[in-house]
PASEFI-679956 format. One line per field, with one value per residue: x, z, y negated of N, C-alpha, C, O in turn; chain. Coordinates in Angstrom, 1 decimal. Layout:
// PASEFI-679956
npx	X ... .
npz	Z ... .
npy	Y ... .
capx	X ... .
capz	Z ... .
capy	Y ... .
cpx	X ... .
cpz	Z ... .
cpy	Y ... .
opx	X ... .
opz	Z ... .
opy	Y ... .
c	A ... .
This chain:
// PASEFI-679956
npx	119.9 117.6 116.7 116.2 114.5 112.0 112.3 111.3 109.1 107.4 107.8 106.1 103.6 102.8 103.0 101.6 98.8 97.6 99.8 101.8 100.2 99.8 102.4 102.9 101.4 101.8 104.8 104.2 102.2 103.8 106.5 104.2 103.6 106.8 107.3 104.7 106.1 108.4 107.9 105.8 108.3 109.7 108.3 .
npz	53.3 53.2 55.8 56.7 55.3 56.0 58.2 57.8 57.4 59.0 61.0 59.8 59.6 61.5 62.5 60.0 58.9 56.3 54.3 54.9 54.3 51.3 50.0 50.9 49.3 46.7 46.3 46.1 43.6 42.0 41.9 41.1 38.8 37.4 38.0 35.9 33.6 33.6 33.1 30.8 29.0 29.2 28.0 .
npy	-136.0 -135.4 -134.7 -137.9 -138.3 -137.0 -138.1 -140.9 -140.2 -139.4 -141.9 -143.7 -142.1 -142.8 -145.1 -146.4 -144.2 -144.7 -145.1 -143.3 -141.4 -141.5 -141.7 -139.1 -137.7 -138.5 -137.8 -134.9 -135.0 -136.1 -134.2 -131.7 -132.4 -132.7 -130.2 -128.5 -130.1 -128.6 -126.1 -126.2 -127.3 -125.0 -122.8 .
capx	118.9 116.0 115.7 115.7 113.0 111.0 112.0 111.2 107.5 107.0 108.2 105.3 102.6 103.1 102.8 100.1 98.5 97.3 100.5 102.2 99.1 99.7 103.5 103.1 100.4 102.4 106.0 103.8 101.7 105.0 106.7 103.5 103.8 107.6 107.1 104.0 107.2 109.7 107.2 105.7 109.4 111.1 107.5 .
capz	52.5 53.0 57.3 56.7 54.3 56.4 59.5 57.7 56.8 60.3 61.7 58.8 60.0 63.8 62.5 59.0 58.8 55.0 53.9 55.0 53.3 49.9 50.2 50.7 47.3 45.5 46.3 45.8 42.6 41.4 42.2 40.5 37.4 37.2 37.3 34.9 31.9 33.1 33.2 29.3 28.4 29.0 26.8 .
capy	-137.3 -134.7 -135.2 -139.0 -138.8 -136.6 -138.9 -141.8 -140.1 -139.5 -142.7 -143.8 -141.9 -143.4 -147.3 -146.5 -143.3 -143.8 -145.3 -142.0 -140.0 -142.2 -141.6 -137.9 -137.7 -139.4 -137.2 -133.6 -135.7 -136.0 -132.8 -130.8 -132.7 -132.4 -128.9 -128.5 -130.6 -128.0 -124.8 -126.4 -127.5 -123.6 -122.4 .
cpx	117.7 115.7 115.7 115.0 112.1 111.0 111.5 109.4 106.8 106.5 106.1 103.7 102.3 102.4 101.3 99.6 98.3 98.2 101.4 101.4 99.8 101.2 103.2 102.4 101.1 103.8 105.2 103.0 103.2 106.1 105.9 104.2 105.3 107.7 106.0 105.2 107.9 109.2 106.7 107.1 110.1 109.7 108.0 .
cpz	53.4 54.6 57.7 56.3 55.3 57.9 59.0 57.6 58.1 61.0 60.5 59.5 61.4 63.2 61.7 58.6 57.5 54.2 53.6 54.0 51.9 49.7 49.8 49.5 46.7 45.6 45.6 44.4 41.7 41.4 41.1 38.8 36.6 36.4 36.3 33.2 32.1 32.9 31.3 28.3 27.5 27.9 25.0 .
cpy	-136.6 -134.8 -136.4 -139.1 -138.1 -137.6 -140.3 -141.4 -140.0 -141.1 -143.6 -143.8 -142.4 -144.6 -147.3 -144.9 -143.4 -144.6 -143.9 -140.9 -140.8 -142.0 -140.1 -137.4 -137.6 -137.9 -135.7 -133.7 -135.2 -134.8 -131.6 -131.4 -132.5 -131.1 -127.8 -128.6 -129.8 -126.4 -125.2 -126.8 -126.2 -122.5 -122.5 .
opx	117.0 114.5 115.4 114.2 111.3 110.0 111.3 108.5 105.6 105.4 105.1 102.9 101.3 101.2 100.2 100.3 98.7 97.6 101.8 101.8 100.7 101.2 103.2 103.0 101.2 103.7 105.7 103.0 103.4 106.6 106.5 105.0 105.2 107.9 106.3 105.2 108.5 110.0 107.3 107.0 110.5 110.1 107.2 .
opz	54.3 54.8 58.8 56.7 55.6 58.6 60.0 57.8 58.2 61.4 61.1 59.7 62.2 63.5 62.1 57.7 56.9 53.1 52.5 53.2 51.5 48.5 48.6 48.7 46.0 44.8 44.5 43.8 41.0 40.2 40.4 38.0 35.4 35.3 36.1 32.2 31.0 32.7 30.4 27.0 26.3 27.2 24.1 .
opy	-137.2 -135.1 -136.6 -140.0 -138.9 -137.8 -141.0 -142.3 -140.5 -141.4 -143.7 -144.8 -142.3 -145.0 -147.7 -144.5 -142.4 -145.0 -143.6 -140.0 -140.0 -142.3 -139.8 -136.7 -136.5 -136.9 -135.3 -132.6 -134.2 -134.8 -130.7 -130.9 -132.2 -130.7 -126.6 -127.9 -129.5 -125.5 -124.6 -126.7 -126.0 -121.6 -122.0 .
c	A A A A A A A A A A A A A A A A A A A A A A A A A A A A A A A A A A A A A A A A A A A .
C-alpha cells in the first residue's frame, strides 16, 4: 500500500506539481497533528 501511495505521488508530481505539494503538505501536517495529540494524550 505504501509503495502504491508513493507511486501515486510521483505520478501526480509529473502531471501537476501543485497537487503533489498539497498532498505532501497535508500528509505531513496530519502526521504532525497526530504526533502532537499522541504526545499530549500520554502525558
